N, CA, C and O atoms as a printed pandas DataFrame, in Angstrom:
     atom_number atom_name residue_name chain_id  residue_number  x_coord  y_coord  z_coord
0              1         N          UNK        A               1   35.073  161.417   75.490
1              2        CA          UNK        A               1   35.585  160.256   74.811
2              3         C          UNK        A               1   35.654  160.531   73.324
3              4         O          UNK        A               1   34.788  161.194   72.754
4              5         N          UNK        A               2   36.689  160.016   72.715
5              6        CA          UNK        A               2   36.804  160.215   71.269
6              7         C          UNK        A               2   36.160  159.051   70.536
7              8         O          UNK        A               2   36.138  157.924   71.031
8              9         N          UNK        A               3   35.645  159.333   69.372
9             10        CA          UNK        A               3   35.010  158.316   68.546
10            11         C          UNK        A               3   35.781  158.183   67.241
11            12         O          UNK        A               3   36.337  159.152   66.725
12            13         N          UNK        A               4   35.800  156.969   66.724
13            14        CA          UNK        A               4   36.461  156.746   65.436
14            15         C          UNK        A               4   35.499  157.082   64.310
15            16         O          UNK        A               4   34.362  157.487   64.555
16            17         N          UNK        A               5   35.949  156.915   63.095
17            18        CA          UNK        A               5   35.126  157.218   61.929
18            19         C          UNK        A               5   33.844  156.397   61.909
19            20         O          UNK        A               5   32.823  156.870   61.409
20            21         N          UNK        A               6   33.870  155.223   62.420
21            22        CA          UNK        A               6   32.694  154.347   62.337
22            23         C          UNK        A               6   31.795  154.451   63.562
23            24         O          UNK        A               6   30.869  153.652   63.694
24            25         N          UNK        A               7   32.020  155.361   64.423
25            26        CA          UNK        A               7   31.140  155.570   65.557
26            27         C          UNK        A               7   31.500  154.752   66.784
27            28         O          UNK        A               7   30.784  154.803   67.785
28            29         N          UNK        A               8   32.582  154.006   66.733
29            30        CA          UNK        A               8   33.001  153.232   67.907
30            31         C          UNK        A               8   33.897  154.095   68.778
31            32         O          UNK        A               8   34.573  155.008   68.301
32            33         N          UNK        A               9   33.886  153.787   70.051
33            34        CA          UNK        A               9   34.796  154.473   70.960
34            35         C          UNK        A               9   36.221  154.018   70.641
35            36         O          UNK        A               9   36.441  152.909   70.153
36            37         N          UNK        A              10   37.166  154.883   70.922
37            38        CA          UNK        A              10   38.569  154.538   70.691
38            39         C          UNK        A              10   38.913  153.293   71.502
39            40         O          UNK        A              10   38.581  153.211   72.684
40            41         N          UNK        A              11   39.567  152.339   70.883
41            42        CA          UNK        A              11   39.961  151.113   71.568
42            43         C          UNK        A              11   38.956  149.988   71.465
43            44         O          UNK        A              11   39.286  148.848   71.793
44            45         N          UNK        A              12   37.734  150.264   71.018
45            46        CA          UNK        A              12   36.739  149.202   70.850
46            47         C          UNK        A              12   37.027  148.427   69.571
47            48         O          UNK        A              12   37.466  148.989   68.568
48            49         N          UNK        A              13   36.772  147.141   69.632
49            50        CA          UNK        A              13   36.960  146.293   68.457
50            51         C          UNK        A              13   35.656  146.171   67.689
51            52         O          UNK        A              13   34.573  146.182   68.275
52            53         N          UNK        A              14   35.766  146.057   66.395
53            54        CA          UNK        A              14   34.572  145.819   65.585
54            55         C          UNK        A              14   34.087  144.395   65.838
55            56         O          UNK        A              14   34.816  143.583   66.407
56            57         N          UNK        A              15   32.882  144.093   65.425
57            58        CA          UNK        A              15   32.329  142.748   65.583
58            59         C          UNK        A              15   33.216  141.723   64.886
59            60         O          UNK        A              15   33.470  140.648   65.431
60            61         N          UNK        A              16   33.680  142.044   63.703
61            62        CA          UNK        A              16   34.560  141.137   62.958
62            63         C          UNK        A              16   35.857  140.899   63.719
63            64         O          UNK        A              16   36.336  139.768   63.800
64            65         N          UNK        A              17   36.423  141.962   64.276
65            66        CA          UNK        A              17   37.665  141.830   65.041
66            67         C          UNK        A              17   37.455  140.991   66.298
67            68         O          UNK        A              17   38.315  140.188   66.663
68            69         N          UNK        A              18   36.314  141.175   66.959
69            70        CA          UNK        A              18   36.024  140.372   68.162
70            71         C          UNK        A              18   35.863  138.906   67.806
71            72         O          UNK        A              18   36.358  138.038   68.524
72            73         N          UNK        A              19   35.169  138.614   66.694
73            74        CA          UNK        A              19   35.006  137.223   66.254
74            75         C          UNK        A              19   36.359  136.604   65.924
75            76         O          UNK        A              19   36.622  135.447   66.252
76            77         N          UNK        A              20   37.211  137.384   65.274
77            78        CA          UNK        A              20   38.552  136.899   64.940
78            79         C          UNK        A              20   39.339  136.603   66.206
79            80         O          UNK        A              20   40.028  135.586   66.292
80            81         N          UNK        A              21   39.238  137.487   67.183
81            82        CA          UNK        A              21   39.950  137.316   68.443
82            83         C          UNK        A              21   39.471  136.055   69.170
83            84         O          UNK        A              21   40.289  135.294   69.687
84            85         N          UNK        A              22   38.167  135.831   69.214
85            86        CA          UNK        A              22   37.608  134.639   69.851
86            87         C          UNK        A              22   38.041  133.393   69.083
87            88         O          UNK        A              22   38.412  132.384   69.684
88            89         N          UNK        A              23   37.992  133.465   67.767
89            90        CA          UNK        A              23   38.410  132.331   66.938
90            91         C          UNK        A              23   39.865  131.962   67.162
91            92         O          UNK        A              23   40.208  130.781   67.214
92            93         N          UNK        A              24   40.726  132.971   67.296
93            94        CA          UNK        A              24   42.147  132.714   67.555
94            95         C          UNK        A              24   42.319  132.079   68.925
95            96         O          UNK        A              24   43.132  131.171   69.095
96            97         N          UNK        A              25   41.562  132.550   69.893
97            98        CA          UNK        A              25   41.648  131.999   71.241
98            99         C          UNK        A              25   41.250  130.519   71.248
99           100         O          UNK        A              25   41.901  129.697   71.892
100          101         N          UNK        A              26   40.188  130.196   70.531
101          102        CA          UNK        A              26   39.737  128.802   70.427
102          103         C          UNK        A              26   40.806  127.962   69.733
103          104         O          UNK        A              26   41.108  126.851   70.171
104          105         N          UNK        A              27   41.372  128.487   68.661
105          106        CA          UNK        A              27   42.408  127.762   67.923
106          107         C          UNK        A              27   43.651  127.549   68.788
107          108         O          UNK        A              27   44.279  126.492   68.731
108          109         N          UNK        A              28   43.996  128.546   69.578
109          110        CA          UNK        A              28   45.156  128.434   70.461
110          111         C          UNK        A              28   44.944  127.341   71.499
111          112         O          UNK        A              28   45.844  126.541   71.753
112          113         N          UNK        A              29   43.767  127.303   72.094
113          114        CA          UNK        A              29   43.461  126.260   73.083
114          115         C          UNK        A              29   43.465  124.873   72.439
115          116         O          UNK        A              29   43.962  123.913   73.028
116          117         N          UNK        A              30   42.917  124.772   71.244
117          118        CA          UNK        A              30   42.911  123.496   70.525
118          119         C          UNK        A              30   44.348  123.034   70.246
119          120         O          UNK        A              30   44.655  121.850   70.385
120          121         N          UNK        A              31   45.212  123.951   69.859
121          122        CA          UNK        A              31   46.616  123.623   69.592
122          123         C          UNK        A              31   47.337  123.203   70.870
123          124         O          UNK        A              31   48.166  122.295   70.837
124          125         N          UNK        A              32   47.035  123.845   71.984
125          126        CA          UNK        A              32   47.634  123.458   73.267
126          127         C          UNK        A              32   47.245  122.030   73.637
127          128         O          UNK        A              32   48.080  121.256   74.105
128          129         N          UNK        A              33   45.966  121.681   73.426
129          130        CA          UNK        A              33   45.508  120.314   73.713
130          131         C          UNK        A              33   46.189  119.306   72.787
131          132         O          UNK        A              33   46.583  118.221   73.216
132          133         N          UNK        A              34   46.321  119.677   71.516
133          134        CA          UNK        A              34   46.971  118.786   70.548
134          135         C          UNK        A              34   48.428  118.538   70.943
135          136         O          UNK        A              34   48.900  117.401   70.911
136          137         N          UNK        A              35   49.133  119.598   71.313
137          138        CA          UNK        A              35   50.530  119.455   71.721
138          139         C          UNK        A              35   50.662  118.620   72.993
139          140         O          UNK        A              35   51.593  117.824   73.118
140          141         N          UNK        A              36   49.745  118.795   73.929
141          142        CA          UNK        A              36   49.781  118.003   75.159
142          143         C          UNK        A              36   49.600  116.519   74.843
143          144         O          UNK        A              36   50.286  115.674   75.419
144          145         N          UNK        A              37   48.679  116.200   73.931
145          146        CA          UNK        A              37   48.470  114.802   73.534
146          147         C          UNK        A              37   49.700  114.241   72.831
147          148         O          UNK        A              37   50.089  113.097   73.068
148          149         N          UNK        A              38   50.312  115.051   71.964
149          150        CA          UNK        A              38   51.521  114.600   71.268
150          151         C          UNK        A              38   52.652  114.346   72.264
151          152         O          UNK        A              38   53.353  113.339   72.164
152          153         N          UNK        A              39   52.829  115.245   73.210
153          154        CA          UNK        A              39   53.879  115.066   74.212
154          155         C          UNK        A              39   53.627  113.829   75.064
155          156         O          UNK        A              39   54.565  113.120   75.428
156          157         N          UNK        A              40   52.372  113.573   75.378
157          158        CA          UNK        A              40   52.021  112.369   76.133
158          159         C          UNK        A              40   52.337  111.117   75.316
159          160         O          UNK        A              40   52.836  110.131   75.859
160          161         N          UNK        A              41   52.050  111.152   74.022
161          162        CA          UNK        A              41   52.346  110.011   73.149
162          163         C          UNK        A              41   53.855  109.775   73.057
163          164         O          UNK        A              41   54.305  108.629   73.079
164          165         N          UNK        A              42   54.633  110.845   72.955
165          166        CA          UNK        A              42   56.091  110.694   72.932
166          167         C          UNK        A              42   56.584  110.094   74.245
167          168         O          UNK        A              42   57.478  109.248   74.242
168          169         N          UNK        A              43   56.018  110.516   75.349
169          170        CA          UNK        A              43   56.423  109.974   76.644
170          171         C          UNK        A              43   56.065  108.493   76.741
171          172         O          UNK        A              43   56.854  107.698   77.253
172          173         N          UNK        A              44   54.885  108.116   76.255
173          174        CA          UNK        A              44   54.497  106.702   76.238
174          175         C          UNK        A              44   55.476  105.887   75.399
175          176         O          UNK        A              44   55.884  104.795   75.794
176          177         N          UNK        A              45   55.851  106.425   74.235
177          178        CA          UNK        A              45   56.810  105.736   73.373
178          179         C          UNK        A              45   58.149  105.599   74.079
179          180         O          UNK        A              45   58.770  104.537   74.036
180          181         N          UNK        A              46   58.597  106.663   74.727
181          182        CA          UNK        A              46   59.879  106.625   75.444
182          183         C          UNK        A              46   59.859  105.543   76.531
183          184         O          UNK        A              46   60.854  104.846   76.730
184          185         N          UNK        A              47   58.751  105.405   77.219
185          186        CA          UNK        A              47   58.638  104.401   78.285
186          187         C          UNK        A              47   58.529  102.984   77.729
187          188         O          UNK        A              47   58.900  102.023   78.403
188          189         N          UNK        A              48   58.025  102.848   76.509
189          190        CA          UNK        A              48   57.814  101.539   75.903
190          191         C          UNK        A              48   59.093  100.969   75.300
191          192         O          UNK        A              48   59.328   99.763   75.365
192          193         N          UNK        A              49   59.911  101.824   74.721
193          194        CA          UNK        A              49   61.119  101.350   74.043
194          195         C          UNK        A              49   62.165  100.872   75.041
195          196         O          UNK        A              49   62.309  101.450   76.119
196          197         N          UNK        A              50   62.899   99.811   74.682
197          198        CA          UNK        A              50   64.045   99.429   75.512
198          199         C          UNK        A              50   65.040  100.595   75.565
199          200         O          UNK        A              50   65.130  101.387   74.627
200          201         N          UNK        A              51   65.766  100.688   76.645
201          202        CA          UNK        A              51   66.620  101.853   76.886
202          203         C          UNK        A              51   67.613  102.129   75.759
203          204         O          UNK        A              51   67.859  103.287   75.422
204          205         N          UNK        A              52   68.182  101.080   75.178
205          206        CA          UNK        A              52   69.201  101.301   74.146
206          207         C          UNK        A              52   68.621  101.899   72.867
207          208         O          UNK        A              52   69.382  102.335   72.003
208          209         N          UNK        A              53   67.302  101.932   72.721
209          210        CA          UNK        A              53   66.666  102.488   71.528
210          211         C          UNK        A              53   66.018  103.856   71.778
211          212         O          UNK        A              53   65.395  104.412   70.874
212          213         N          UNK        A              54   66.153  104.387   72.949
213          214        CA          UNK        A              54   65.473  105.647   73.284
214          215         C          UNK        A              54   66.165  106.880   72.730
215          216         O          UNK        A              54   65.547  107.942   72.652
216          217         N          UNK        A              55   67.417  106.772   72.347
217          218        CA          UNK        A              55   68.119  107.927   71.800
218          219         C          UNK        A              55   68.368  108.977   72.867
219          220         O          UNK        A              55   68.326  108.698   74.065
220          221         N          UNK        A              56   68.626  110.180   72.406
221          222        CA          UNK        A              56   68.878  111.303   73.326
222          223         C          UNK        A              56   67.547  111.904   73.753
223          224         O          UNK        A              56   66.522  111.223   73.792
224          225         N          UNK        A              57   67.581  113.164   74.065
225          226        CA          UNK        A              57   66.386  113.819   74.589
226          227         C          UNK        A              57   65.455  114.380   73.525
227          228         O          UNK        A              57   64.352  114.821   73.848
228          229         N          UNK        A              58   65.876  114.371   72.257
229          230        CA          UNK        A              58   65.025  114.996   71.247
230          231         C          UNK        A              58   63.954  114.027   70.755
231          232         O          UNK        A              58   64.137  112.810   70.788
232          233         N          UNK        A              59   62.867  114.570   70.310
233          234        CA          UNK        A              59   61.780  113.755   69.769
234          235         C          UNK        A              59   62.222  113.045   68.499
235          236         O          UNK        A              59   61.826  111.907   68.248
236          237         N          UNK        A              60   63.039  113.712   67.701
237          238        CA          UNK        A              60   63.541  113.106   66.475
238          239         C          UNK        A              60   64.398  111.882   66.789
239          240         O          UNK        A              60   64.266  110.849   66.133
240          241         N          UNK        A              61   65.273  111.992   67.787
241          242        CA          UNK        A              61   66.088  110.841   68.187
242          243         C          UNK        A              61   65.210  109.705   68.704
243          244         O          UNK        A              61   65.494  108.533   68.456
244          245         N          UNK        A              62   64.157  110.051   69.415
245          246        CA          UNK        A              62   63.230  109.038   69.919
246          247         C          UNK        A              62   62.555  108.304   68.764
247          248         O          UNK        A              62   62.449  107.078   68.786
248          249         N          UNK        A              63   62.101  109.043   67.763
249          250        CA          UNK        A              63   61.469  108.415   66.600
250          251         C          UNK        A              63   62.465  107.557   65.827
251          252         O          UNK        A              63   62.117  106.475   65.352
252          253         N          UNK        A              64   63.691  108.031   65.700
253          254        CA          UNK        A              64   64.720  107.221   65.028
254          255         C          UNK        A              64   64.983  105.934   65.800
255          256         O          UNK        A              64   65.152  104.871   65.204
256          257         N          UNK        A              65   65.016  106.032   67.109
257          258        CA          UNK        A              65   65.201  104.840   67.933
258          259         C          UNK        A              65   64.052  103.862   67.780
259          260         O          UNK        A              65   64.266  102.650   67.749
260          261         N          UNK        A              66   62.838  104.374   67.682
261          262        CA          UNK        A              66   61.670  103.507   67.489
262          263         C          UNK        A              66   61.760  102.784   66.149
263          264         O          UNK        A              66   61.454  101.595   66.061
264          265         N          UNK        A              67   62.180  103.497   65.109
265          266        CA          UNK        A              67   62.345  102.873   63.787
266          267         C          UNK        A              67   63.416  101.792   63.858
267          268         O          UNK        A              67   63.240  100.703   63.313
268          269         N          UNK        A              68   64.523  102.091   64.526
269          270        CA          UNK        A              68   65.601  101.109   64.666
270          271         C          UNK        A              68   65.112   99.873   65.420
271          272         O          UNK        A              68   65.449   98.748   65.053
272          273         N          UNK        A              69   64.324  100.078   66.464
273          274        CA          UNK        A              69   63.799   98.950   67.238
274          275         C          UNK        A              69   62.828   98.117   66.403
275          276         O          UNK        A              69   62.844   96.889   66.477
276          277         N          UNK        A              70   61.996   98.770   65.621
277          278        CA          UNK        A              70   61.077   98.043   64.738
278          279         C          UNK        A              70   61.869   97.206   63.742
279          280         O          UNK        A              70   61.522   96.054   63.482
280          281         N          UNK        A              71   62.931   97.781   63.185
281          282        CA          UNK        A              71   63.780   97.016   62.255
282          283         C          UNK        A              71   64.412   95.823   62.957
283          284         O          UNK        A              71   64.507   94.735   62.388
284          285         N          UNK        A              72   64.843   96.034   64.201
285          286        CA          UNK        A              72   65.399   94.929   64.985
286          287         C          UNK        A              72   64.357   93.823   65.171
287          288         O          UNK        A              72   64.668   92.642   65.015
288          289         N          UNK        A              73   63.139   94.200   65.501
289          290        CA          UNK        A              73   62.080   93.204   65.686
290          291         C          UNK        A              73   61.770   92.481   64.383
291          292         O          UNK        A              73   61.533   91.273   64.382
292          293         N          UNK        A              74   61.770   93.218   63.269
293          294        CA          UNK        A              74   61.542   92.578   61.972
294          295         C          UNK        A              74   62.638   91.566   61.680
295          296         O          UNK        A              74   62.373   90.473   61.179
296          297         N          UNK        A              75   63.870   91.941   61.998
297          298        CA          UNK        A              75   64.994   91.030   61.777
298          299         C          UNK        A              75   64.837   89.777   62.640
299          300         O          UNK        A              75   65.182   88.676   62.211
300          301         N          UNK        A              76   64.322   89.947   63.842
301          302        CA          UNK        A              76   64.097   88.803   64.732
302          303         C          UNK        A              76   63.097   87.822   64.137
303          304         O          UNK        A              76   63.139   86.630   64.440
304          305         N          UNK        A              77   62.211   88.310   63.305
305          306        CA          UNK        A              77   61.172   87.462   62.722
306          307         C          UNK        A              77   61.589   86.834   61.394
307          308         O          UNK        A              77   60.851   86.019   60.840
308          309         N          UNK        A              78   62.742   87.196   60.886
309          310        CA          UNK        A              78   63.199   86.648   59.607
310          311         C          UNK        A              78   64.361   85.704   59.835
311          312         O          UNK        A              78   64.813   85.508   60.962
312          313         N          UNK        A              79   64.829   85.130   58.760
313          314        CA          UNK        A              79   65.963   84.206   58.836
314          315         C          UNK        A              79   67.279   84.920   59.084
315          316         O          UNK        A              79   68.290   84.269   59.344
316          317         N          UNK        A              80   67.289   86.246   59.010
317          318        CA          UNK        A              80   68.513   87.003   59.269
318          319         C          UNK        A              80   68.926   86.908   60.734
319          320         O          UNK        A              80   70.089   87.124   61.078
320          321         N          UNK        A              81   67.985   86.591   61.572
321          322        CA          UNK        A              81   68.268   86.499   62.997
322          323         C          UNK        A              81   68.879   85.137   63.278
323          324         O          UNK        A              81   68.357   84.119   62.825
324          325         N          UNK        A              82   69.979   85.106   64.019
325          326        CA          UNK        A              82   70.701   83.862   64.248
326          327         C          UNK        A              82   70.203   83.096   65.465
327          328         O          UNK        A              82   70.746   82.039   65.787
328          329         N          UNK        A              83   69.201   83.595   66.135
329          330        CA          UNK        A              83   68.670   82.905   67.299
330          331         C          UNK        A              83   67.760   81.753   66.894
331          332         O          UNK        A              83   67.463   81.569   65.714
332          333         N          UNK        A              84   67.327   80.990   67.873
333          334        CA          UNK        A              84   66.423   79.875   67.608
334          335         C          UNK        A              84   65.015   80.396   67.385
335          336         O          UNK        A              84   64.714   81.557   67.662
336          337         N          UNK        A              85   64.170   79.530   66.888
337          338        CA          UNK        A              85   62.773   79.894   66.673
338          339         C          UNK        A              85   62.119   80.290   67.995
339          340         O          UNK        A              85   61.323   81.227   68.041
340          341         N          UNK        A              86   62.452   79.582   69.060
341          342        CA          UNK        A              86   61.879   79.879   70.378
342          343         C          UNK        A              86   62.287   81.276   70.843
343          344         O          UNK        A              86   61.483   81.983   71.451
344          345         N          UNK        A              87   63.533   81.682   70.562
345          346        CA          UNK        A              87   63.969   83.024   70.939
346          347         C          UNK        A              87   63.198   84.084   70.169
347          348         O          UNK        A              87   62.834   85.118   70.728
348          349         N          UNK        A              88   62.944   83.830   68.876
349          350        CA          UNK        A              88   62.179   84.784   68.076
350          351         C          UNK        A              88   60.773   84.927   68.636
351          352         O          UNK        A              88   60.254   86.038   68.743
352          353         N          UNK        A              89   60.158   83.813   68.992
353          354        CA          UNK        A              89   58.813   83.854   69.567
354          355         C          UNK        A              89   58.839   84.627   70.881
355          356         O          UNK        A              89   57.919   85.395   71.164
356          357         N          UNK        A              90   59.876   84.436   71.683
357          358        CA          UNK        A              90   60.009   85.155   72.948
358          359         C          UNK        A              90   60.066   86.659   72.753
359          360         O          UNK        A              90   59.445   87.410   73.505
360          361         N          UNK        A              91   60.817   87.107   71.737
361          362        CA          UNK        A              91   60.879   88.542   71.438
362          363         C          UNK        A              91   59.500   89.078   71.075
363          364         O          UNK        A              91   59.087   90.128   71.566
364          365         N          UNK        A              92   58.800   88.363   70.225
365          366        CA          UNK        A              92   57.477   88.813   69.784
366          367         C          UNK        A              92   56.514   88.858   70.961
367          368         O          UNK        A              92   55.757   89.817   71.112
368          369         N          UNK        A              93   56.540   87.823   71.795
369          370        CA          UNK        A              93   55.633   87.792   72.939
370          371         C          UNK        A              93   55.927   88.927   73.914
371          372         O          UNK        A              93   55.000   89.548   74.435
372          373         N          UNK        A              94   57.202   89.203   74.166
373          374        CA          UNK        A              94   57.518   90.281   75.111
374          375         C          UNK        A              94   57.116   91.634   74.544
375          376         O          UNK        A              94   56.630   92.493   75.279
376          377         N          UNK        A              95   57.314   91.832   73.244
377          378        CA          UNK        A              95   56.928   93.094   72.624
378          379         C          UNK        A              95   55.409   93.243   72.631
379          380         O          UNK        A              95   54.891   94.324   72.913
380          381         N          UNK        A              96   54.697   92.165   72.321
381          382        CA          UNK        A              96   53.234   92.198   72.336
382          383         C          UNK        A              96   52.731   92.523   73.740
383          384         O          UNK        A              96   51.765   93.270   73.900
384          385         N          UNK        A              97   53.377   91.968   74.740
385          386        CA          UNK        A              97   52.997   92.249   76.129
386          387         C          UNK        A              97   53.162   93.741   76.437
387          388         O          UNK        A              97   52.301   94.349   77.074
388          389         N          UNK        A              98   54.263   94.318   75.984
389          390        CA          UNK        A              98   54.511   95.746   76.220
390          391         C          UNK        A              98   53.414   96.589   75.586
391          392         O          UNK        A              98   52.891   97.512   76.211
392          393         N          UNK        A              99   53.069   96.271   74.351
393          394        CA          UNK        A              99   52.098   97.076   73.611
394          395         C          UNK        A              99   50.704   96.999   74.225
395          396         O          UNK        A              99   50.054   98.027   74.418
396          397         N          UNK        A             100   50.247   95.807   74.529
397          398        CA          UNK        A             100   48.849   95.631   74.915
398          399         C          UNK        A             100   48.587   95.694   76.410
399          400         O          UNK        A             100   47.426   95.708   76.820
400          401         N          UNK        A             101   49.605   95.731   77.223
401          402        CA          UNK        A             101   49.384   95.762   78.669
402          403         C          UNK        A             101   49.769   97.085   79.299
403          404         O          UNK        A             101   50.018   97.148   80.503
404          405         N          UNK        A             102   49.821   98.125   78.518
405          406        CA          UNK        A             102   50.143   99.457   79.044
406          407         C          UNK        A             102   48.931  100.039   79.721
407          408         O          UNK        A             102   48.987  101.157   80.233
């Protein structure tokens, strides 16, 4: 077997290299979990939004649709909305039901 300058066998990692490798592995797993949670949150948002606000298949379109829907709900709560007060309350109640009963 051949040895390197530092007395390790060829192909062996130094202690520092092994720690780095383990650290990267831990970081990779943590990132996978983070991405899975983010994807789950996007899916929850997609299921919560009315169909006309879901956009296309991209996450950016989904977020834009959510912003548009929030603006629509804000408009429903102001005088800009031409519906009756009872209709505005109905929108708020249905949206509140969606949020809290998931």
